[in-house]
TORKOL-215809 format. One record per atom (N, C-alpha, C): residue in one letter; x, y, z. Coordinates in steps of 0.001 Angstrom, whole numbers, plus 500000, padded with zeros to 6 digits. Layout:
N
AXYZ;...
//
This chain:
106
M408256174123452018;M408888175552451356;M410161175382451060;A410140176355450280;A411394176302449304;A412426177215450079;W413599177081449496;W414831177854449792;W415356178718448690;Y415416180048449391;Y415992181308448336;Y417115181728448885;A418068182156448098;A419288182258448139;A419351183669447721;I419659184794448536;I419050186277448582;I420545186724448538;R420709187934447439;R421947188320447474;R421976189841447762;S422689190290448196;S422632192024448876;S424086192481448580;I424175193798448477;I425317194410448264;I425560195337449386;Y426687195831449811;Y426899196467450881;Y428233197435450771;H427726198660451257;H429038199590451279;H429743199436452650;F430719198792452364;F431548198014453614;F432376199101454257;G432726200123453527;G433898200899454025;G434685201569453135;T435493202693453434;T436092203600452426;T437573203523452897;K438693203319452066;K440090203235452286;K440541204619452561;A441536204957453124;A441996206031453351;A442286207027452036;D442596206585450804;D442866207475449647;D441274207587448841;G440321207193449791;G438786207569449187;G438246206417448291;T438714204946448000;T438556204016447643;T437475203206448661;N436139203292447891;N434946202524448390;N435142200989448607;I434745200334449648;I434951198742449817;I433232198305449556;F433149197469448630;F431471196578448555;F431855195221449109;E430658194815449961;E430721193469449867;E429384193121448980;E429692191926448185;E428711191042448147;E428604189954448637;R426995189811449420;R426734188550450312;R425517188030449819;T425631186511449747;T424265185522449514;T423978184808450695;V423100184958451225;V422096184321452407;V421076183164451969;C421206182135452428;C419908181234452167;C418796181821453285;F417599181467452852;F416272181721453719;F415280180260453275;E414568180073453965;E413269179241453802;E412215179838454040;A411183179814452872;A409972180763452790;A409013179933452046;E407725180196452245;E406605179712451652;E406611180331449981;T406885181674450010;T406913182684448760;T408032183455448465;P408429183719447607;P409430184832447044;P409207185855447967;D408275186566447839;D408047187918448696;D408526187597450304;E407895186400450909;E408428185881452205;E409802185789452355;A410417185563451320;A411951185398451221;A412691186630451234;H411752187524450548;H412660188806450484;H412491189660451832;E411321189234452169;E410875189725453720;E411988189501454723;K412089188324454809;K413277188029455485;K414418188489455245;A414838188461454391;A416208188879453832;A416316190312454158;A415328191270453725;A415569192640454010;A415871192685455549;Y414931191932456490;Y415159192054457601;Y416617191750458235;E417010190720457650;E418473190355458221;E419318191298457606;S419014191648456480;S420103192647455673;S420360193761456685;Q419072194197457106;Q418897195815457734;Q420001195457458926;Q419675194039459397;Q420244194103460928;Q421947193718460729;Y422110193099459502;Y423683193080459123;Y424463194428459134;A423742194969458144;A424209196475457923;A424469197408459573;E423318197285460304;E423351198347461595;E424374197526462280;D424257196621462549;D425440195658463517;D426797196006463061;N427008195972461628;N428508196180461004;N428752197573460683;E427884198644460813;E428122199597460595;E428181200072459047;F427334199109458222;F427630199135456637;F426210199832456021;I426251200278454884;I425027200919454452;I424935199465453230;A423513199175453241;A422748198229452273;A421909198754451590;H422805198384450206;H421738198811448779;H420231198213449104;N419644199098448421;N417928198865448945;N417622197706447861;E418014197431446883;E417679195987445908;E418461194972446358;Q417704193714446438;Q418045192246446505;Q417721191462445538;V418918190367445138;V418421189443443530;V418471188140444522;A417103187342444014;A416830185890444796;A416856185098443677;Y417294184083444159;Y417796182901443571;Y416896181579443898;K415375181042443375;K415027179982444209;K415914178677443926;Q415934178043444881;Q416752176551445139;Q415833175760444449;D416488174632444125;D415498173750443218;D414727172787444095;G414742172989445465;G414118171890446627;G414673170819447061;E415780170540446787;E416516169551447373;E417050170252448729;N417248169300449730;N418137169713451092;N419420170296450700;L420078171139451852;L420987172117451733;L422195170883452000;I423076170505451171;I423917169654451470;I425628170091451368;D426491169587451486;D427927169945451227;D428051170015449639;G428714171097448963;G428350171230447396;G427232171732446749;Y426204172366447890;Y424978172809447317;Y425257173930446810;E424773173995445450;E424801175430444453;E423968176449445509;L424320177827445764;L423431178369446278;L423583179624445274;W424079179946444432;W423859181084443556;W424309180613441938;S423235181073440836;S423879180903439620;S423277181889438766;E424100182830437945;E423736183780437286;E424403183743436076;L423502184109435033;L424202184336433559;L424727185743433108;F425722185793432485;F425888186964431845;F426199186977430414;E426147187982429630;E426270188102428088;E427510189048428027;S428430188739427255;S429667189504426851;S430152189036425595;R430927189844425030;R431747189562424127;R433313189426424016;E433379189724425553;E434517189307426351;E434997187870426354;S436492187116426040;S436893185955426488;S436457185924427847;L436798184490428299;L436325184222429849;L437380184539430514;S438607184691430105;S439314185506430902;S439548187279430901;E439111187592430268;E438693189066430048;E437458189144430964;F436439188300430981;F435287188633431541;F435755188572433062;W436281187607433442;W437003187387435027;W437591188354435615;I438587188885434418;I439217190341434941;I438278191643435209;N437799191673434322;N436534192824434485;N435913192660435231;R435187191553435501;R433768191098436676;R434735191079437885;Y435469190652438233;Y435808190205439382;Y437088190639440000;E438387191001438995;E439488191426439515;E439949193053439482;K439018193272438640;K438988194709438561;K438941195709439420;Y437857195090440567;Y437554195730441796;Y437861195022442957;T438797194220442568;T439657193248444122;T439815194240445435;Y439679194050446470;Y439792194546447573;Y440879194414448145;H442047195077448245;H443082195038448824;H443527196051450121;P443218195062451462;P443269196023452722;P444797196761452443;E444110197854453223;E445294198680453810;E446505198029454632;P447893198121454420;P448761197886455546;P448614198137456699;Q448633197327457741;Q448468197799458932;Q449632198278459778;A449684199162460191;A450884199988460876;A451526199286462203;
//
């Protein structure tokens, strides 16, 4: 059986100022086919969302692992992007623009 990393996106919550918080989560599943992996992931994602009172986006993205055993340092996800931005600009716009900043605890 192959291993698949399945990425899901969740509406994690909303801050007091109305800013939405999203979680991007990648989980590994062992399956005979991509369809089986997606079925497992859909079930797990639904349970995760229900258990945490999140809203799961209905689309998931799969990444088939290379078939090697999972070991320390094993790549779970790799995705390519196109941009005319520099590496620093891409980083800022993709990852820092929407950085989560927890509200201060009273």
